[in-house]
Z-matrix of the N, CA and C atoms (Angstrom, degrees):
N
C 1 1.463
C 2 1.523 1 111.39
N 3 1.327 2 117.82 1 -32.25
C 4 1.459 3 119.61 2 -176.72
C 5 1.518 4 111.99 3 -61.25
N 6 1.337 5 117.28 4 -31.77
C 7 1.459 6 118.38 5 179.75
C 8 1.521 7 111.98 6 -65.34
N 9 1.340 8 117.09 7 -25.41
C 10 1.459 9 119.63 8 179.24
C 11 1.529 10 111.85 9 -68.73
N 12 1.320 11 116.80 10 -26.12
C 13 1.461 12 119.97 11 -178.41
C 14 1.524 13 111.88 12 -67.57
N 15 1.333 14 117.15 13 -22.29
C 16 1.461 15 119.59 14 179.22
C 17 1.516 16 112.04 15 -80.36
N 18 1.330 17 116.36 16 -25.16
C 19 1.459 18 120.79 17 -178.20
C 20 1.525 19 108.67 18 -112.00
N 21 1.327 20 116.86 19 91.33
C 22 1.452 21 118.08 20 179.35
C 23 1.523 22 109.48 21 -138.88
N 24 1.327 23 115.08 22 159.74
C 25 1.453 24 120.68 23 173.70
C 26 1.518 25 107.42 24 -129.08
N 27 1.315 26 116.29 25 151.22
C 28 1.463 27 120.70 26 -178.03
C 29 1.519 28 109.54 27 -121.46
N 30 1.323 29 115.13 28 143.80
C 31 1.456 30 121.70 29 177.77
C 32 1.519 31 107.76 30 -126.48
N 33 1.324 32 117.80 31 130.61
C 34 1.460 33 121.07 32 179.28
C 35 1.524 34 107.96 33 -128.70
N 36 1.310 35 115.48 34 122.54
C 37 1.462 36 119.56 35 179.62
C 38 1.523 37 109.80 36 -80.54
N 39 1.333 38 116.30 37 142.36
C 40 1.455 39 119.96 38 177.26
C 41 1.517 40 111.12 39 -75.01
N 42 1.355 41 117.57 40 -11.83
C 43 1.467 42 121.28 41 179.43
C 44 1.522 43 111.47 42 -91.03
N 45 1.334 44 117.97 43 10.25
C 46 1.449 45 120.74 44 174.80
C 47 1.518 46 114.62 45 89.04
N 48 1.328 47 118.14 46 14.39
C 49 1.461 48 120.39 47 175.39
C 50 1.516 49 108.83 48 -65.03
N 51 1.332 50 118.24 49 141.79
C 52 1.476 51 119.36 50 179.99
C 53 1.522 52 112.33 51 -55.73
N 54 1.320 53 114.17 52 149.65
C 55 1.454 54 120.94 53 178.38
C 56 1.519 55 110.51 54 -59.57
N 57 1.324 56 116.65 55 133.62
C 58 1.457 57 122.22 56 175.16
C 59 1.517 58 108.20 57 -115.68
N 60 1.326 59 117.35 58 125.11
C 61 1.455 60 122.84 59 178.35
C 62 1.517 61 108.00 60 -117.04
N 63 1.328 62 116.38 61 123.80
C 64 1.467 63 120.56 62 178.92
C 65 1.521 64 108.59 63 -89.01
N 66 1.351 65 115.76 64 117.74
C 67 1.464 66 120.21 65 -178.51
C 68 1.513 67 111.44 66 -89.14
N 69 1.308 68 116.12 67 -32.93
C 70 1.456 69 122.87 68 -179.03
C 71 1.527 70 106.18 69 -158.54
N 72 1.320 71 119.47 70 176.07
C 73 1.468 72 119.30 71 -176.95
C 74 1.531 73 113.76 72 -56.64
N 75 1.326 74 118.97 73 -21.96
C 76 1.460 75 118.90 74 -177.80
C 77 1.522 76 113.31 75 -132.57
N 78 1.323 77 117.69 76 22.55
C 79 1.465 78 119.51 77 178.47
C 80 1.528 79 109.81 78 -136.89
N 81 1.315 80 115.45 79 132.02
C 82 1.456 81 121.96 80 -176.10
C 83 1.521 82 110.34 81 -134.78
N 84 1.329 83 116.37 82 155.13
C 85 1.453 84 122.11 83 162.74
C 86 1.527 85 106.61 84 -104.95
N 87 1.319 86 116.37 85 131.59
C 88 1.469 87 121.67 86 171.78
C 89 1.515 88 106.03 87 -115.72
N 90 1.333 89 116.75 88 110.55
C 91 1.447 90 119.57 89 -169.86
C 92 1.518 91 107.89 90 63.53
N 93 1.337 92 117.13 91 -120.08
C 94 1.463 93 119.79 92 179.14
C 95 1.525 94 111.44 93 -109.01
N 96 1.346 95 117.73 94 17.86
C 97 1.455 96 119.87 95 -176.05
C 98 1.523 97 110.40 96 -112.99
N 99 1.313 98 116.40 97 128.59
C 100 1.458 99 121.48 98 178.94
C 101 1.524 100 108.74 99 -88.89
N 102 1.326 101 116.84 100 126.42
C 103 1.457 102 121.87 101 179.81
C 104 1.516 103 108.22 102 -135.36
N 105 1.310 104 116.72 103 131.63
C 106 1.458 105 121.38 104 174.50
C 107 1.525 106 109.13 105 -87.62
N 108 1.327 107 116.62 106 138.72
C 109 1.454 108 119.78 107 176.11
C 110 1.518 109 111.31 108 -102.88
N 111 1.330 110 115.97 109 16.40
C 112 1.457 111 120.03 110 174.31
C 113 1.529 112 108.30 111 -61.75
N 114 1.342 113 117.38 112 133.05
C 115 1.458 114 119.26 113 -175.28
C 116 1.515 115 112.51 114 -65.77
N 117 1.329 116 118.84 115 -17.72
C 118 1.460 117 119.67 116 173.45
C 119 1.528 118 110.76 117 -64.52
N 120 1.320 119 117.05 118 -18.82
C 121 1.461 120 121.20 119 178.84
C 122 1.529 121 111.91 120 -74.07
N 123 1.339 122 117.52 121 -5.68
C 124 1.461 123 119.23 122 176.44
C 125 1.527 124 111.67 123 -62.30
N 126 1.332 125 116.89 124 -17.35
C 127 1.462 126 120.60 125 174.87
C 128 1.519 127 112.37 126 -86.53
N 129 1.322 128 117.30 127 0.95
C 130 1.457 129 121.54 128 -179.17
C 131 1.533 130 109.83 129 -73.04
N 132 1.334 131 117.66 130 167.03
C 133 1.470 132 120.14 131 176.03
C 134 1.521 133 111.75 132 -56.30
N 135 1.327 134 115.58 133 154.97
C 136 1.460 135 120.48 134 -171.67
C 137 1.528 136 113.11 135 -60.75
N 138 1.315 137 117.64 136 -31.11
C 139 1.467 138 119.54 137 179.68
C 140 1.516 139 110.33 138 -64.52
N 141 1.336 140 117.24 139 -46.51
C 142 1.457 141 120.89 140 178.78
C 143 1.516 142 110.09 141 -64.91
N 144 1.332 143 117.73 142 -41.81
C 145 1.458 144 121.20 143 179.13
C 146 1.527 145 110.69 144 -60.43
N 147 1.337 146 116.92 145 -41.60
C 148 1.461 147 121.06 146 178.95
C 149 1.523 148 111.25 147 -62.33
N 150 1.336 149 117.02 148 -44.06
C 151 1.464 150 120.69 149 178.56
C 152 1.525 151 110.61 150 -62.95
N 153 1.328 152 115.97 151 -39.85
C 154 1.460 153 120.42 152 179.67
C 155 1.530 154 110.25 153 -62.12
N 156 1.330 155 116.72 154 -45.38
C 157 1.457 156 120.25 155 -179.37
C 158 1.524 157 111.19 156 -66.12
N 159 1.330 158 117.55 157 -33.74
C 160 1.461 159 120.72 158 175.63
C 161 1.525 160 110.94 159 -62.78
N 162 1.330 161 116.92 160 -41.29
C 163 1.459 162 120.57 161 178.39
C 164 1.528 163 110.53 162 -65.16
N 165 1.341 164 116.70 163 -44.26
C 166 1.459 165 119.38 164 179.24
C 167 1.523 166 110.89 165 -60.43
N 168 1.331 167 117.28 166 -41.58
C 169 1.459 168 120.91 167 178.48
C 170 1.527 169 110.91 168 -63.84
N 171 1.340 170 117.21 169 -41.08
C 172 1.455 171 121.03 170 177.98
C 173 1.526 172 110.81 171 -61.32
N 174 1.337 173 116.53 172 -46.12
C 175 1.460 174 120.06 173 -178.46
C 176 1.523 175 111.44 174 -65.62
N 177 1.327 176 117.17 175 -34.92
C 178 1.461 177 119.84 176 177.59
C 179 1.522 178 110.79 177 -66.18
N 180 1.330 179 117.53 178 -35.10
C 181 1.466 180 120.11 179 176.47
C 182 1.521 181 111.15 180 -68.34
N 183 1.337 182 117.10 181 -35.81
C 184 1.459 183 121.25 182 -179.40
C 185 1.527 184 111.83 183 -73.70
N 186 1.330 185 116.55 184 -31.69
C 187 1.467 186 121.45 185 -175.79
C 188 1.527 187 109.61 186 -131.49
N 189 1.351 188 117.50 187 70.38
C 190 1.468 189 118.73 188 -178.48
C 191 1.521 190 111.39 189 -62.32
N 192 1.325 191 114.43 190 144.63
C 193 1.464 192 118.64 191 -179.64
C 194 1.519 193 110.54 192 -90.63
């Protein structure tokens, strides 16, 4: 996991959305909270799942398809 810390990208919204740092293809920090967006995490408790979905929504706004 430590090698992922060297390869990261950061996204900052001009509307004041918390800083999102991508640690690896499926792991992010949102503010000061680390959340994995691995789909196996859908079995996680609802609070973690909610945070994960918030991050996915934020990233979709930053990079519309």
